[in-house]
Every structure is written in structure tokens, then in C-alpha cells.
N, C-alpha and C positions, 0 to 999 in steps of 0.2 A: 916841462912847460908845453902846453897844447895851444895850437892856433885854432880858434873856434869860428865856424861859419854857420850862419842861420838864415833860413827862408830865402834861399837862392833858387833861381830857375833860369832856363835858357829857352829862347823861342826857336832856336835852330833845330830842325828836324833830327839832325844827327845826335843831338844831346850834348853832354858835357857841361852840366850845371856848375860843377866846381872847376873843371879844367878840360879843355879840348886840345889835343895834340895831333898835328898832321905833319909828318915829315916826308917830303918828296925827294930828299937827297938820296944818292946812291949808297952812301955809307950810313951806318946806324947812329941814332941819336939816343942818349941815355938821360933819364930824368929821375930824380929821387925826391920823395915827399915823405916827411916824418912828422909824427906827433900832431895829428889833425883830428879835431872833433867837428863833425858835420851834421847839421840838423835841417830838416824841413826843405828838401829839394823838391820842387814841383808841388802842385796842389790840384784840386778838382778843376778849377777854371784855367789854370796855366800849366798844363801837363807837358812833360818832355815826351814827344810822341813815339820815338822809336827806341831810345836807350841811352845809357851813359849818365845815370843819375848822379854819379860822383865824377867819373872821368870817362872820356871817349878817346881812344888811341887809334891812329890810322897811319899806315905807311911804315917806314923803317924806324919805328920808335920803340924803345924799351923803357918801361917805367917801373921804378922800385918804390913800393909803398911799405911803410913800417909804422906800427902803433897807430892805427886808424880806428876811429869810432864814428859810426853813422847811425842816424835815427830819423824816423818819420820821412821816408822817401817815397815819392809817388810819381809814376810815369808810365811810359809805354812798355818798356821791357829792358831790364838790366841795370843794376847799379854800375856795372862796368861794361863798356862796349869796345870790342876790338875788330878792326878791319884790316884786310891784307896781311901785313907782317907785323902789325902792332902787337906787343907782348907785355905781360904784367908779371911781376914777382911781388907777392904780398906776404908779410909776416906780422902776426899779432893784430888781428882785426876783429872788431865786434860790429855787427849790423843788426838793428832792431826795427821792426815795423816798416816793412817794405810792401808796397802794393803796385800792381800793374794791370793793364787791360789790353795789351797788344801781344801779338805773336812774339815768342822769344823766351829767354830765361830771366827770372827776376834778379839773380846774382850776376850772370854774365850772358851776353849775347854776342856771337861772332858772325861776321858776314864777309864774303869774298876772301876767305882764308887763303894764305899762301904757305908753301912748305917752310917750316921753321917757326911758325907762330906757336907761342906757348903761354900757359897760364898756370902759375905756381902759387899755392896758398898754404901757409903753415899757421897752426894755432888760430883757427877761426871759430867764432861763436855767432850763430844766426838764429834769431827768433822772430816769430810773427811775420812770416812771408805770406802774402795774399795774392794769388794769381786769379784774376777775374775774367780772363779770356776763355770763352766757352770752347773754342776750337783747339786744335793741336798746339800745345805750348809746353813750357817747362816752369817748374817752381824755382829752380836755381840756375841751371846752365843749359843753354841752347847752342849747339855747335853743329857744323856740317862736315868740314873736312880738315885734316892735317893737324888739328889742335892737339898738342901734348900738354897735359895738365896734371897737377898733383892735388887737385881738389875738384870733385865733380859731384853734384847733388841733383838728382832727377835729370839725368842726361839723356838726350836723344841724339844718337850719332849714326850717320849713314856710312861711315868708312871706319877703317881700323883706328882704334884710339887707345892710348895709354893713360890710365887714370890711377892716381895714387893719393890716398887720403891718410894723413898722419896727424894724430892728436887732434881730432875734430869732434865737436859736440854739436848735435842738431836736435833741438827740442821743440815739442808742441807744433807738429806739422799737421795740417788738416786740409782735406780736399773734398769737394762735394761729389765728385765722381771717382770711381776706382782708377788708380794710377800706379805706376812703378816709381820707386825712388831712384834707382839706377837702371837705365834702359838703353840697350844697344842692340840693334837688329842686323848688324853687319854679319854676313855669312860668307864673305869671299875668302880667299886663301890666306890673307893676312890676319893673324890672330890679334884680338884685342887683349889688353891687359888691365886688370883692375886689382888694386891692392888697398885694403883697409887695415890700418894699424893704429891701435889705440883710438878707435872711433866709437863714439857713443851716440846712439839714436834712441830717443826717448819720447814717449807720448805722441805717437803718430796715428792719425785716424784715417780710415777708409783707403787703405792700400790694397791694390790688386797683388802686388808683390814688393819686396824690398829691392831685390835685384832681378832684372829680366835681361839676360845676355845670351848671345849666340857666338860660337867660335871664339872662345876666350880662355885665358889663364886667369883665374880669380884666386886671390889669397886674402883670407880674413884672419887677422891675428889680434889677440888682446883687446877684443872689442865687445861692446855690450849693446844688446838690442832689447829694449824694455817697453812694455805697455803699447803694443802695436795691434791695432784692430782693423780687420778687413770689413768691407761693405756688408758682408753677410750678417754681422752682429750689430748693425747700427740702423735705427729707424730713420736717421737723418740722411741716409744715402739717397742721392737723386735718382738712382736707377730703380726701375720697377722691380717688384718682388720676383716675378717669373724670370727676369733677366739675371737678377742677383743669384737665384738658385742655380743658374746654368754656368756661373763663373766660378772657377776654382781659385779662391784667394789663398795665396801661399807665401811662405817666407822667401824662397828662392825659386825662380822660374828659369830653369836651365835649358836652353835650346841645344841644337847639335854642336858637337865638337867642343865640349866644355870640360875643363879640369878645374874643379872647385876644391880648395883646401881651406878648412876652418880649424884654427888652432887657438887654444886657450881663450875661448870666447864664451859669452853667456847670453842665452836667449831666455828672457823672463817675461811672463805675462803676455804671451802672443796669442791672438785669437783669430785663427784663419781656418779655411777649409782643410788644408793639409800643409805639411812642412815644406816638401820639395816636389817640384815637377822636373822630370829629367827624361831625356830620350835614351835610347839603348847605347849610344856612343858617348854618353856623358859619365864622367868619373867624379865621384864626390868622396872626399876624405875628411873625416871629422875626428879630431883628437884632443884630449884634455879639455873638453868643453862641458858646459852644463845647459840643459834645456829643462826649464822648470816652470811651474805655476801657469801652464798654458793649456789652451783648448784647441783640438784639431778634430773636426768632424769626421774626416776620412783618414786620420792617422798622420803622424809626422812623415812617414815614408809610405807611399802608396804604389803598389806594383800591380799592373794590369796589362796583359799583352794586347788587349783590344784598344788600349788608349796609348797613342804615340808618346804622350807626355807623362806616362806613368811607368817608365822603364828604368834604365840607368844602372850604374855600378856604384854600390855604396860600401865604403870601408870605414867603420866607426870604431875607434879605439879609446879606451880609458875615458869614457864620457859618462856623465851622470844624467839620468832622466828622472826628475823628481816632481811629484805633485801635479802631473798632467792628467787631463781628462779627455775623453772621446766617446765615440759610439761603439764602433766595432774595431778593436785593435788600436789602442792609444798610440803606440809607437810604430807599429807596422801593420798595414792593411793590404792583404794579398787577394786579388780576384783570380788572376791566372798568371803563372810565371812565364816570362819570355825566356827562350834559351840563352839570350845574351845578357840577361839581368842577373845580378848577384847582390846579396846583402849580407855583410859579415859584421857581427858585433864581437869585439874582443876586449876582455877586461872592463866591461861596462857595468854600471850599477843602475838597477831599475827599482825605484822606491816610491811607494804611495801613489802609484798611478791608478786611475779608475776609469773603467769603461761602463757606460750605462746599459750596454747590451752584452756583447760577447768579446772575450779576449782582453784581459787587463793590460797585456803587453803586445801580443801578436794575434791577429785574426787571419786565417787562411782558408780560402775555398779551393785551393789547388791540391791535386794529388801528388804533385812533384816538388813541393816546397823544400823537401829534404835535399834536393839536388842543388839548390841555389841560395838557401838561407841557412845561416849558422849563428849560434851563440856560443862562443868559446870563453870558458872561464868567467862567466858573467854572474853577478849577484842579483838575486830577486828578493825584495823585502816588502811585505805588506802591499802588494799589488792586488786590486780587487776588481770584480766585474759581476754583472748579473749572473753570468755563467762563464767559467774558465778564467780564474784569477790571473793566470799567466798566459795560457794559450788556448785558442779555439782553432781546430783544424777540421777539414772535411773528413779525413780518416786518420787513424792513428799512424799508419805506415807512411803517410805523406806529410806529417808535420815537420817543421824545421828541425835542424839538428841542434841539440843541446849537449854540450860536453858533459854536463852533470845531470843528465836526464833521469837516472835512477834516483838520485837524491831528491830532485824536484818532484817526481811523481809520487813521492811519499807524502807530499803536502796535500791535504784534503782540498779538493775542488780546484787545484791548480791547473789541471789539464782536462779538457772535454773535447768532444768531436761532434760533428753533425750526426743525427741519428743514423745508425747502420742496420737496425733490425727492429722487429716488433715482437714483444713477448707478452704472454698471459700474466696477469697479476696473480699474486699468491692466493687471493680470496675468490678467484674465478673457478668455475667448473671446467674440468679438463676433458670431460666426455659427456655428450648429451644423447639420450635415448628417448625417442618419442614415436608416435604414430603419425602417418601421413595426414596432413591437415591440421595438426596441432601447432600451437604458437610457442616459440621459445621463450620461456619465462625465467630461465636460469640467469644468474649474474655472470656475464662474460665481459671482461674488461681487458684492454691491452695497453701496455706502456710502450713509448718509443725509447729505445735503448741506444746509447752511443758506444763507441769502441772501448771505453773504459768501464762499461757496465753501469753507467750513471743513467738515471731516469731523466729524460729530456723534459723540460718544463713546457706546460701549455696553460694558457690563461684560464682562470676559474670563473670569469665573468664575461658574458657576451658583450656587455656594454663597453668593455675596454677596447674592442676592435674598431678600427676606423673604416675598414672595408672588408668585404668577403675574401679578398685576396690574402688577408692576414690569418684566415682561419684554415684549419686542417680538416678537409672533408674526406669521407670514406664511403665505400659501397660494400654491402653484404652480398656475398656470392656463395655458390656451392661448387664443389670440385667437379661434378659430372652433370652438365646441363642437359644431357640426353635422357637421364633417368630421374632427375629431380630438379626442383626450382625453389627459389625463395620469393615470397610474396609479401606485400605490405610496405612498411617504411624501410626500404633497403638503402637509402642514402641518409647519412647523418654527419655530425662533426664531433671532433674531440674537444674535451673541456676538462679543466681541473686536473691536468696531467694524465688523463686517461682517455681512451676511446671505448665507449660503452656500446655494446651491440644492442640495438633497440629490439622490442618484442616483434619478431617477424614470424610469418607462417611458413612452414616447411611442407611441401607437397612432393611426392615421388614414390617410386617403387621401393619395396623393402631392400635394404642393403646398407653398406658402410660408406660414409662420405666424409668430406672435410667441409665444415662451415668456415668460410674465409672472410676476413676483413681486409679489403684492399684500399690503400690510400689513393685518392684522386688528386688532391692538392697537398702541398707540404707547408703552407703558411710561412712562418719565419725561417724555415729550414730549407735546405737544398734537396733535390731529388736524390734518393738512394735506392739501390736495386732490391734489397730484401724488404720491400715495403708491403708485404702480405703476411698477416697473422692468421692462424687457423686453430680450430678445435675439432676433435673427433665427433662425428655425428652418426648415429645409427637410426634408421627408419625401420621400426619393427613390423612384423607380419600382423595383419589385421586380426582381431579376436573373432571367434566364431559368432558370438552374439552381437557383434557390431555390424553396422552397414559399411559397405565399401563401394562408394559411387563417386563419380566426377560431379560434384555439386558446385565447384568453383568455375567450371567451364574452361579450364586451362590445360586439359589433356592428361591430368593425373587424378587418380581416385583418392578420395579422402576416407579415412577409417574413423567412424564416429558412432556414437549413440544418438538417436534422433531426439530432438528437443522441440516441444510445442509450447508456444506462448501466445495466448492463454492456453490452459490445459485442455485436454480432450474430455473432461468430465467422466462419463461412464464408458467412453470409448478407449481405444488404444492408439498411442503415438507411434506411427510406423515410419515416419521420415520427418525432417525438420519442418515443423508447422503443418503437418499433414496427419489427419486422424482417421482411424478405421472405426466406423460406427455400426458395422454389420452385425455385431452381437448385442446390440442395444435396441431399445424401442424408440431411439431418437435418430435424428439425421442432422445435416448441416456441417460446416467446416470444423466445428468443435463439439459435435454430438450433443447439442443443446436445443434442437428444434424438433417439434413433433412432425410425424409423417402426415402428408395430405391424404384425407380419406378418399377411397375410390367411389365413384358414382355407380349407382345401379341403373342401368339403362331402361329396364322394364318399368321401374317405378317412375322414372322421368317421363316415359311415354304416357303412362296412365294419367299422371298429373297434368300433362299437357292436354290430353284429350278431355279430361274433366274441365280444365280451365277454358278450353275453347267452347265446350258445350254450354257451360255456365254463361260465358260471355254472349254466345249466340242466343240462348234462351232469354237472357236479360234484355237484349236488343229487341227481340220479338215482343216480349211483355211490355216494354216501353211503347212500342208501336201500337199494341192493342189498347193500352191504357189511354193513350192520346185519342185513339179512334172511338173508344167507348167511354169517354170521360163524363158523359151525361148520365151514365148508368148510376142508379141509386146506390148500389153497393160501392162503386168506385168513388162516388161523391162523398159517401160517408167515410170512406177511408182516406180521403184527401189525396187526389191523384198527384199533386206536387211532391208530397213526401214519398209516394211510391216510386216516382221517377228518380228522385235523388237517391233513394235507397238502391235502386237497380243500377244506377251509374256507379255507386260505390262498389256494388258487386262486380261490375265490369273491371274496375281498377284492381280489386282483389284477385280476380281471375288472371289479370295481366301479371300481377306480382307473383302468383303461384307459378305461372308459366316461366317467368324470368328466373326463378330459383332453380329451374332445371338446366340452366345454361352456365358456362364457365365465366368467371369474372375476369375478363381480359382487358377491359377498358374503363376509364373513369366515367365516361358517359353512361355505360351500362349500369354502373353502381348508382349513379344519380337517378336513373329511370326506376331501378329497383326500389330505392328509398322513397321516391315520390309516390309510386303506385301503391306501396304498402300504406303509407300514411294518409294519402287521399282516400283510399278505399275504406280504411278504418274510420276516418273522420266523417265521410258521407253516410256510411251505413249506421254507425252508432250515434252519430250526431243527429240524424233525422229521427231515429227512434227516441232519443232523449227529448228532443223538442216535442215529438208527438205525445210522449208520456206526460210531459209538463202541461201540454194543452188540455189533455183529458182531465188531468188533476184540477185544473182551473174550472172546468165545466162542472 
């Protein structure tokens, strides 16, 4: 039989809607409450301001609760509130629909703690807890000092704490901002203790981590963690995108001095940046566990000597990694190995893991992974990646140790490395012979080759690149810059798995050289030493009937046959676009213009003299005609026509004189044209009119 209480509230700031116990006696007081169902404590208008939605215990009081059911509780902070030495022991409790809007924990808040205070909870079920306080607070428990507890969910503790959860299920947790489910920042000499046994955590949204601890002994056994999403994969996260990208959302955030032991546990459908964050003095042991159906952008384990929280010692035994996905190295992502970091997998199974980029199981950029990472007696089944279904390493000699490496290397595509050399393709020319000034027209292509002889992939479409940093650029050079050079498009980029030498011009002295392709950038790959490919190049001696001149202005002669466009017609092409017309009757750049006739000076002088005399005689005659115009003969001839005719003769004389001069100006041409036409018009026009007049008579 249950005792049922509904719609209760307390106006006391200290809370205690169902019960408030304050014992000031020197000896302890014990109270037991059993079989209670409790509904509707506090509401929007009548909140309990600080805590104790069910009970508030203060002083030397010990309360034993058993078979408790609570629902629809609303207040400041905490279903239970403990002060000083007040303690609670709870067995078999269910709490649903709790909300709060003040500093503290929604399940438990403690204040003014004294040595000896404890909170024990066994067999608890909690759903729909809503913490609406924007500042520092807790979804379940808030404590400051001395509290010993056997249930703690979302804990912030500033001193050493012992926490033990046994047979606990926590479902459907949601937070608008990234937070940790269990958090303890104590770093003093006293170790914290956290034990999770038969704990189930399911459907939790927007976690920064499940456990965030420092200086602690942590044991997780027989527990399940299912459907847990970090802020990185949620559009409902309150944090801005740039801030989200800078946070590493993880399963376990292990600070200094941590010993973490995970036994017989399952991690299923976890979506975080990485699995574990750990410092160099953190030891993590995982055994007989399963990690499956999860996504880790930076791998379950991330090792980076440049990141203080990507170190640690990992010892993983008899554990299954199943159906997990990532980008580079689903299980293990290594940037650079710290001397004090070690990762050892023993008797583990890796099955159906997939990497969208490199390394279906492990990705390593370090040359010393073999000193610190090992896979002993492990099984690999159907792991896949864009490249390197099991392993991607910087170089073959630096990859992690695999006890069955010979067997694994027989699996096609299981192991690849960063490119280690550049090689000519089989369809490329191995030797080029040309004249100085010629353009390389041969097909010359290079592949990037890894330590296993695999061709390293390069995108086949420029549009798939998001930025130039993702592309592989190269430069064309020659081995002896003092005697030869390369001109033209000497910079290009690799595409479609090859680096194609563009049609470049070779200038230089006759001799043997190497035409080189040198990588300037490495795109998705890391720098490697042998990043220069070469092909033999011979510059031949210039032929006798060819020209050998520096026509490019670059200090080296070109050997060539001249070319003239358009052609030289009847002439001879003696250099590029230069014609020799000496053996033709023509002249001009292309031998298609007639020569200018030479003037005969004597004839020009005679014509000038005759012209001047005619003009002078015409002027004299005009003067005499005007003077003797009454003369019968002049009258009969019509002196007007005579004068006009003589003026025409003067213009004609000027025209003849002008013909003896060079045509050097536009004005001279106009004078020549006018004098010719005026002279003709006046002379022959007057004669025509005179003739017509006689005809009429």
C-alpha cells in the first residue's frame, strides 16, 4: 500500500514540500519513510526557491527512504536537500518530470556540508529532468565538500569524492549547452573514486563528455552507454558553429592522475568528436567490452604530442569494435607519438569499421608509431576506407606493430602509406631529345607512389576541391640552371591520379640534362623527401641549315628554321617574319611592293624652267591684252576669253612645276590636284565656250 500526496508546496525558502527535518541535538536522529507516491510539488507561481522538493534534511538527521515514487516536481533546485550532517539512504525510487531554475542539482543539492554527510541511492530510475538555470548548475547532483554518495549524476565537486552507482538507469537526458554527465575537477592529493556497476545511460543529447574527472580511480563494469550525441552533430545546440568546431566532444575526458578501468561494458551509437581525452599520466584499461555503431570524427583514441589531452596509456584487451565510422582512423588517430604514450590492443576484434578518408582502423602521421602502438593477436574483418582498409601510416617502417603483419599485408588494400616517391607512368617517354627553343610535346606523367608501391589517389575533377590548399601543385625545372632553362607554363597541378608535365619550352646549350617535376604543395598528403620526379633530356647541336640566335631574350640561343607569316612571296624568309627581297623586283616587309622610281634631276629642272617661262609669258600677255583691249584684233578675239585661257595656262604651269617636287605633305597633294583641274577647266572650258559662240553666229 502506498501513501499518496498531491499538489503540495512550501513557502519556506529552505524547501521541504513533503517533509522538513532539522535536528539540532548532539546525537543522531533517524527517520524512515516507506511506500510513498508524491505528485505535483511546487508550480510556476508557487515555487520552492532553493531545494527540497520532496524532503529537506538539516543537522544530525539520518533519513531512510524506500519504495518512493515522485512525479511533476517544480522548484529552485533539488528533489532532496541536505545541510550540515543531514544524510539520506534511498532504495527503490522513481522520479519523473522534474524542473528547476536555480543554482544546484535537480536530484540533490547540499550546502554547508560537514564530515560524515552521505547520500546513498540504490535502484533508481529518473526521467525528464529539466534544468532551466543558464549559469553553473547540475542536472542531478550539486555538492561542495565531504559528501560520500553511491549515486551521482552530473556532479560538480570541488573536493575529493567517492561516488558509486549500482543498478541505475538514466534515460532521455537533454541539455541546450554542452555539459558533462559526471564532472569532478579536484586535482589535490586525495584521489576521487567513481564506480559504475550495472549502469545504463540511454538517449542523452548534447554531451561534452559522459565523464570529466581528474585525480581519480574510475571503474566501469557491466554498463551500457547507448545513443549519446555530442553538440557537434546537433543543429539544436545553443553554441555557435565556430565554437562547436573547437570543442572536442568525447566519451571520457580524463584529466591528470586517472586510472580508468572499463570491464564488460557496451558503448553503442555514440556520436562524438573522439572517444577518449587523456593526459600522459592517465592509464586507461578496457577489457571484454564492445564499441559499436558509433561515429568518431577524430577516432576513438587520438594521440598527439602537441595536444596535452591527446596522450595517455591505453591497454585494451578482448574488446570488439564493430560498425564504427570516422574520417581518418576510426579506432586510432595518431598525429605524433609522445614518448610516454602507449596504445596496446590484445585479442581484439575489428569488424565492419569504415573511414571516409584514410585508415579503416588506424591512421598515423608519426614515423615512430611502431615504438608505442601494437596490435597483438587481433582479428580484422571487412574494415574499409577510401584508402588503407586497415592502416594508413606516414611510412612503412613507422607503422604500428601487428603481430600477424605478414598475413594482413596479403589482403589487397589493407595497408597504405603517405606518398614516398614520384615515378613515371608506364605510357610516358623516358627520354626526350630536342633542339634549344623547342617545346616539349611528349607525354610525360608522374604518379605518387607509397611505400607499398600503390598509386596514391588524386581527384579527377577540379570542382571537388574546396580550396587551393587541397590541391597538389608542382613546378617544372631543369637540373642545370647555368646552361639551360625552362620557359612557359612551369607551374601546374596534379589531377586524376597523375601529374602531367605541360608543354614547356626548353632553352639551353647542347648537352644532357634532367627535366624535373618538383612538388610545391602536397594537398591531402604530408610532405615527403623524395618529392622530385625526373626524365632524361638531351639538347641537340643546332643543324647547319638552321638559325642559332637568342630570339627569346633570355640569354640562350634558339635553334630554329625561320618562319614568316604571311609569306615572303618572291623573296626569301631569312628570320622569323623577316624577308630578303634583294633578288626580286619588289620591296617591303613581305616583298610585295614596287620600288619607288628615281627622279631625273635634269628633266625636273627643264620642266621647272619651261613652267616658269610659260607662267611669266602668260602674265605679260594678260597685261598687254588689258592694255590694248581696244585693238580690233583683240576685240574680235574677245579679250575676256583670252585672259581666262592665259590664267588656265598659269595654273597648268604651276601643276607642271609641282610634279617635279616630292609628295611629302597633304597640302602639296591638294595644290597639285587643284592646279591641274583648274588649269584644264579654264583653258579648255574657255575654248569650248568660244567655239559654241562662233557656232551660234
